[in-house]
N, C-alpha and C positions, 0 to 999 in steps of 0.2 A: 385213383389208385393205379390204373394201367399207365397213365401218363408218367407217373412217378417212376414206375418200373422201367419204362422205356428210357427215361432221362438217366436213371442210375446205370442202366446197361450201356448207354452211350458214353457216359463219363468213364465207366470202367474200361470200355474198349479203347477210348481215347488215351487214357492213362497207360494202358498196356502198350499201345502203339508208340507213345512218346518215350516210354522208359525201356522198351525192348532193346537189347544190345544189337548193334549193327555189325555186319561183317567187317573184319579188319581190312584196311587198304593194303596195297602192294608194298608200300614202304614202311608199314607198321612193324614194331618189334615182333608181334605174333606171326606175321607172314615170314619175316626173316628167320625166326626160330623154326618154323615149319620147313623152310627150304634147307636149313642146316641139318635138321633131323632127317630129311629125305636123303641127303648125301651120306649121313652117318649110317643110316639103315642099308643103303646100297653097298657101303663098304662091308658091313656085317654079312650081307648076303654073299658077297664075293669071297670073304674069308671062309664062310661055311662051305661054299662050293669047292674051294681049294682043299679044305680038310676032307670033304667027302671024296674027292677024286684021289 
């Protein structure tokens, strides 16, 4: 019974490791979107500072 539990735990952990999403690469659409949004938010902060002043 213990061997079966260890085997099932190993299978579950292996499946999680294989199916877990990885971080997007620098050239991926996700990374490009994040860079674009960083510039967009920087513009919004600048506009808010202009309005505040």
